[in-house]
Structures are given as C-alpha cells and as structure tokens.
C-alpha positions as a Markdown table, in Angstrom:
| # | Residue | x | y | z |
|---|---|---|---|---|
| 1 | Met | -24.0 | -2.5 | 17.3 |
| 2 | Ser | -26.1 | -2.7 | 14.1 |
| 3 | Arg | -24.0 | 0.1 | 12.5 |
| 4 | Val | -20.8 | -1.9 | 13.2 |
| 5 | Lys | -22.2 | -5.0 | 11.6 |
| 6 | Asp | -23.7 | -3.0 | 8.7 |
| 7 | Ile | -20.4 | -1.2 | 8.0 |
| 8 | Ser | -18.5 | -4.5 | 8.0 |
| 9 | Lys | -20.8 | -5.8 | 5.3 |
| 10 | Glu | -20.4 | -2.6 | 3.2 |
| 11 | Val | -16.6 | -2.6 | 3.5 |
| 12 | Ser | -16.2 | -6.3 | 3.0 |
| 13 | Gln | -18.2 | -6.2 | -0.3 |
| 14 | Asn | -16.2 | -3.3 | -1.5 |
| 15 | Val | -12.9 | -4.9 | -0.7 |
| 16 | Leu | -13.8 | -8.1 | -2.5 |
| 17 | Arg | -15.1 | -6.3 | -5.6 |
| 18 | Ser | -12.3 | -3.7 | -5.7 |
| 19 | Leu | -9.5 | -6.2 | -5.3 |
| 20 | Ala | -11.0 | -8.4 | -8.1 |
| 21 | Glu | -10.4 | -5.4 | -10.4 |
| 22 | Val | -6.7 | -5.2 | -9.6 |
| 23 | Asn | -4.4 | -6.4 | -12.3 |
| 24 | Glu | -2.8 | -9.7 | -11.2 |
| 25 | Asp | 0.2 | -9.3 | -13.5 |
| 26 | Lys | 1.0 | -6.0 | -11.8 |
| 27 | Ile | 0.7 | -7.6 | -8.4 |
| 28 | Glu | 3.2 | -10.2 | -9.7 |
| 29 | Lys | 5.5 | -7.4 | -10.9 |
| 30 | Val | 5.3 | -5.8 | -7.4 |
| 31 | Ile | 6.2 | -9.0 | -5.7 |
| 32 | Asp | 9.1 | -9.7 | -8.1 |
| 33 | Glu | 10.5 | -6.2 | -7.6 |
| 34 | Ile | 10.4 | -6.5 | -3.8 |
| 35 | Leu | 12.3 | -9.8 | -4.0 |
| 36 | Lys | 15.2 | -8.4 | -6.0 |
| 37 | Val | 16.0 | -5.1 | -4.3 |
| 38 | Asp | 18.2 | -4.3 | -1.3 |
| 39 | Lys | 16.0 | -1.9 | 0.7 |
| 40 | Ile | 12.3 | -1.1 | 0.5 |
| 41 | Phe | 10.9 | 2.3 | 1.5 |
| 42 | Thr | 7.2 | 3.1 | 1.9 |
| 43 | Leu | 5.8 | 6.6 | 1.4 |
| 44 | Gly | 2.4 | 8.0 | 2.0 |
| 45 | Ile | 0.6 | 10.8 | 3.7 |
| 46 | Gly | -2.3 | 10.5 | 6.1 |
| 47 | Gln | -4.1 | 7.2 | 6.0 |
| 48 | Ser | -2.0 | 6.1 | 3.0 |
| 49 | Gly | 1.1 | 6.7 | 5.2 |
| 50 | Leu | -0.4 | 4.6 | 8.0 |
| 51 | Ile | -1.1 | 1.7 | 5.7 |
| 52 | Gly | 2.4 | 2.1 | 4.3 |
| 53 | Lys | 3.8 | 1.8 | 7.8 |
| 54 | Ile | 1.9 | -1.5 | 8.2 |
| 55 | Leu | 3.4 | -2.8 | 4.9 |
| 56 | Ala | 7.0 | -1.8 | 6.0 |
| 57 | Met | 6.4 | -3.5 | 9.4 |
| 58 | Lys | 5.2 | -6.7 | 7.8 |
| 59 | Leu | 8.1 | -6.7 | 5.3 |
| 60 | Ala | 10.5 | -6.4 | 8.2 |
| 61 | His | 8.9 | -9.3 | 9.9 |
| 62 | Leu | 9.7 | -11.3 | 6.8 |
| 63 | Gly | 13.3 | -10.3 | 7.0 |
| 64 | Phe | 13.4 | -7.5 | 4.3 |
| 65 | Ser | 15.2 | -4.3 | 5.0 |
| 66 | Ser | 12.2 | -2.0 | 5.0 |
| 67 | Tyr | 11.8 | 1.6 | 6.1 |
| 68 | Val | 9.2 | 4.3 | 6.3 |
| 69 | Val | 10.2 | 7.6 | 4.6 |
| 70 | Gly | 10.3 | 10.3 | 7.3 |
| 71 | Asp | 11.3 | 8.2 | 10.2 |
| 72 | Val | 14.4 | 9.4 | 11.9 |
| 73 | Thr | 16.2 | 6.0 | 11.4 |
| 74 | Thr | 15.5 | 5.7 | 7.7 |
| 75 | Pro | 18.7 | 5.3 | 5.7 |
| 76 | Ser | 19.4 | 6.8 | 2.3 |
| 77 | Leu | 17.9 | 5.3 | -0.8 |
| 78 | Gly | 20.3 | 4.0 | -3.4 |
| 79 | Lys | 20.5 | 2.3 | -6.8 |
| 80 | Asn | 19.2 | -1.1 | -6.0 |
| 81 | Asp | 16.4 | 0.2 | -3.7 |
| 82 | Leu | 12.6 | 0.5 | -4.1 |
| 83 | Leu | 10.2 | 3.2 | -3.1 |
| 84 | Ile | 6.6 | 2.2 | -2.7 |
| 85 | Ala | 4.6 | 5.4 | -3.0 |
| 86 | Ile | 1.0 | 5.4 | -1.9 |
| 87 | Ser | -1.4 | 8.1 | -3.0 |
| 88 | Gln | -5.0 | 7.6 | -3.9 |
| 89 | Ser | -5.1 | 10.6 | -6.2 |
| 90 | Gly | -1.6 | 10.2 | -7.5 |
| 91 | Glu | -1.3 | 13.9 | -7.3 |
| 92 | Thr | -0.1 | 14.6 | -3.8 |
| 93 | Ser | 2.7 | 17.2 | -4.2 |
| 94 | Thr | 4.9 | 15.9 | -1.4 |
| 95 | Ile | 4.7 | 12.4 | -2.8 |
| 96 | Leu | 5.5 | 13.5 | -6.3 |
| 97 | Thr | 8.6 | 15.5 | -5.1 |
| 98 | Leu | 10.0 | 12.5 | -3.2 |
| 99 | Val | 9.3 | 10.1 | -6.0 |
| 100 | Lys | 11.3 | 12.3 | -8.4 |
| 101 | Lys | 14.1 | 12.5 | -5.8 |
| 102 | Ala | 14.1 | 8.7 | -5.4 |
| 103 | Lys | 14.3 | 8.2 | -9.2 |
| 104 | Ser | 17.1 | 10.7 | -9.5 |
| 105 | Ala | 19.0 | 8.7 | -6.8 |
| 106 | Gly | 18.6 | 5.6 | -9.1 |
| 107 | Gly | 15.8 | 3.9 | -7.1 |
| 108 | Lys | 12.8 | 2.1 | -8.6 |
| 109 | Val | 9.3 | 3.4 | -7.8 |
| 110 | Ile | 6.1 | 1.5 | -7.4 |
| 111 | Ala | 3.0 | 3.6 | -7.4 |
| 112 | Ile | -0.1 | 2.4 | -5.5 |
| 113 | Thr | -3.0 | 4.6 | -6.5 |
| 114 | Ser | -6.6 | 4.7 | -7.6 |
| 115 | Ser | -5.7 | 6.9 | -10.6 |
| 116 | Pro | -4.2 | 5.2 | -13.6 |
| 117 | Glu | -3.7 | 8.5 | -15.5 |
| 118 | Ser | -2.2 | 10.4 | -12.5 |
| 119 | Thr | 1.2 | 12.0 | -12.5 |
| 120 | Leu | 2.4 | 9.4 | -10.0 |
| 121 | Ser | 1.3 | 6.5 | -12.3 |
| 122 | Lys | 3.2 | 8.1 | -15.2 |
| 123 | Ile | 6.4 | 8.7 | -13.2 |
| 124 | Ala | 6.5 | 5.2 | -11.5 |
| 125 | Asp | 8.3 | 2.2 | -12.9 |
| 126 | Ile | 5.3 | 0.1 | -12.0 |
| 127 | Ser | 1.8 | 1.5 | -11.3 |
| 128 | Leu | -0.6 | -0.8 | -9.3 |
| 129 | Val | -4.1 | 0.7 | -9.6 |
| 130 | Val | -6.4 | -0.2 | -6.7 |
| 131 | Pro | -10.0 | 1.2 | -6.9 |
| 132 | Ala | -11.2 | 2.9 | -3.7 |
| 133 | Lys | -14.9 | 2.2 | -4.4 |
| 134 | Val | -16.8 | 0.1 | -6.8 |
| 135 | Glu | -20.1 | 1.2 | -8.2 |
| 136 | Glu | -22.1 | -1.9 | -7.2 |
| 137 | Val | -21.7 | -1.3 | -3.5 |
| 138 | Glu | -23.9 | 1.1 | -1.6 |
| 139 | Phe | -22.7 | 2.7 | 1.7 |
| 140 | Pro | -25.7 | 3.8 | 3.7 |
| 141 | Val | -23.6 | 3.6 | 7.0 |
| 142 | Leu | -20.2 | 4.7 | 5.9 |
| 143 | Ser | -21.7 | 7.6 | 3.9 |
| 144 | Leu | -22.4 | 9.2 | 7.3 |
| 145 | Leu | -18.7 | 10.3 | 6.8 |
| 146 | Gly | -19.5 | 11.7 | 3.3 |
| 147 | Asp | -20.2 | 10.2 | -0.1 |
| 148 | Glu | -17.7 | 9.3 | -2.8 |
| 149 | Lys | -17.1 | 13.0 | -3.5 |
| 150 | His | -15.6 | 13.4 | 0.0 |
| 151 | Lys | -12.0 | 12.5 | 0.8 |
| 152 | Asn | -12.9 | 11.0 | 4.1 |
| 153 | Met | -15.0 | 8.2 | 2.7 |
| 154 | Ser | -12.8 | 7.4 | -0.4 |
| 155 | Gly | -9.6 | 7.6 | 1.7 |
| 156 | Ala | -11.1 | 5.1 | 4.2 |
| 157 | Leu | -12.1 | 2.7 | 1.5 |
| 158 | Phe | -8.8 | 3.0 | -0.3 |
| 159 | Gly | -7.0 | 2.3 | 2.9 |
| 160 | Met | -9.1 | -0.8 | 3.8 |
| 161 | Asn | -8.5 | -2.2 | 0.3 |
| 162 | Leu | -4.8 | -1.7 | 0.6 |
| 163 | Phe | -4.7 | -3.3 | 4.1 |
| 164 | Val | -6.1 | -6.5 | 2.6 |
| 165 | Leu | -4.1 | -6.3 | -0.6 |
| 166 | Phe | -0.8 | -5.8 | 1.3 |
| 167 | Tyr | -1.5 | -8.7 | 3.6 |
| 168 | Gly | -2.1 | -10.9 | 0.5 |
| 169 | Ile | 1.3 | -9.7 | -0.9 |
| 170 | Val | 3.0 | -10.3 | 2.4 |
| 171 | Cys | 1.6 | -13.9 | 2.6 |
| 172 | Glu | 2.8 | -14.6 | -1.0 |
| 173 | Leu | 6.3 | -13.2 | -0.1 |
| 174 | Ala | 6.3 | -15.4 | 3.0 |
| 175 | Val | 5.8 | -18.5 | 0.8 |
| 176 | Arg | 8.4 | -17.4 | -1.8 |
| 177 | Thr | 11.0 | -16.7 | 0.9 |
| 178 | Asp | 10.3 | -19.9 | 2.8 |
| 179 | Gln | 9.3 | -18.2 | 6.0 |
| 180 | Ser | 7.7 | -20.1 | 8.8 |
| 181 | Pro | 5.5 | -18.5 | 11.5 |
| 182 | Gln | 8.4 | -19.1 | 13.9 |
| 183 | Lys | 10.8 | -17.1 | 11.8 |
| 184 | Ile | 8.3 | -14.3 | 11.3 |
| 185 | Asp | 7.6 | -14.2 | 15.1 |
| 186 | Ser | 11.3 | -14.1 | 15.8 |
| 187 | Arg | 11.5 | -10.7 | 14.1 |
| 188 | His | 8.4 | -9.3 | 15.8 |
| 189 | Ala | 9.0 | -6.4 | 18.3 |
| 190 | Asn | 9.8 | -7.7 | 21.8 |
| 191 | Leu | 10.2 | -4.3 | 23.6 |
| 192 | Glu | 6.5 | -3.9 | 24.2 |
C-alpha cells in the first residue's frame, strides 16, 4: 500500500505543477473552438488515444456531437468540424497523416502535445502545450517503470495530466452550455 500512496503524491504534485505551466489563453481558445463547431473528433494512439476517448465521451455527455477517429460509427469530418489530435511527441506519423487529411477536408485542428516545436504544433490551428513532467518533482516509485527518457513513464504522466486538464475543460463547457447534472446524466450510457 505504501507504493500506492507514494505514487499518488508523485503524480499529484506533477499534475499541479504541469498544469500551472499550461497557457490559459490557449485553453480559452480550445474551449471557444469546441463551442462553435458542428462535430468534434478525438485522435490519439496508445494512452493518448485512451485519454482522447474519455474526452469524446464527456463531450457527448454534454450534448456535443463527438467521435473517436477509428471507431466504426465515426462520420466524415467536414468544414465546420474540429479534430483534437493528441500526441506527446507531436511526431507520431499516423497522427500527422490524419491531421493533414482533416485540414485538407476543411476541418480545424487542435494539437495537444508536450512539444511546442513539433510538426503537429506547427500544422495545427491551435497548439495546446501540456508538459509531461516538471523538473521539480522526483519519481522514486513511478521511476520503477523507467525514468524520463523512457516512453512508459513520460506517456503515463502526460496521460494523467491530460485526464485532469480535460475534466477541467469539460466542467467549464458544462457551465457555458448551461448543463445540469440531470441533463448530463440523461446522456450517460444506459445499456450497461
């Protein structure tokens, strides 16, 4: 149990410090963009894809038309649609290919990445940079998975930071779209 408690402290400190570094004006631009489009698509691979699915689900609970790229029921992307592309490195080739395709179809692209100078950041209409790890936090327990040079640790931290960030964005959208807990619950899955 002590490892569970210790890792929660490590991750919590990292989330607080990492999200403090995220540009608030860019968060505002992301929220504004979500509010004015017809459909929202999330795209990510691996853990980023899983976090993207959570965002798509929560947006659907708010009443937005949101989809996960690659699902069999995902519709086509059009001119007043938004693709939220998630890639820590900003260099994942599959992500870049699909981002270019979305832009050629007339869609807007938001990049969520840790790499401000990445190809994804440069292609996107809006790039929201979210650090995976801050220097001030040590990870004696999580480093059992590898240090910051290893994808497993940095990907885990990036995902946890996004999980909290996305819930903050969803809560802000709930306020701006006048959603009540009852309205949100009415859109929750009931075939379970």
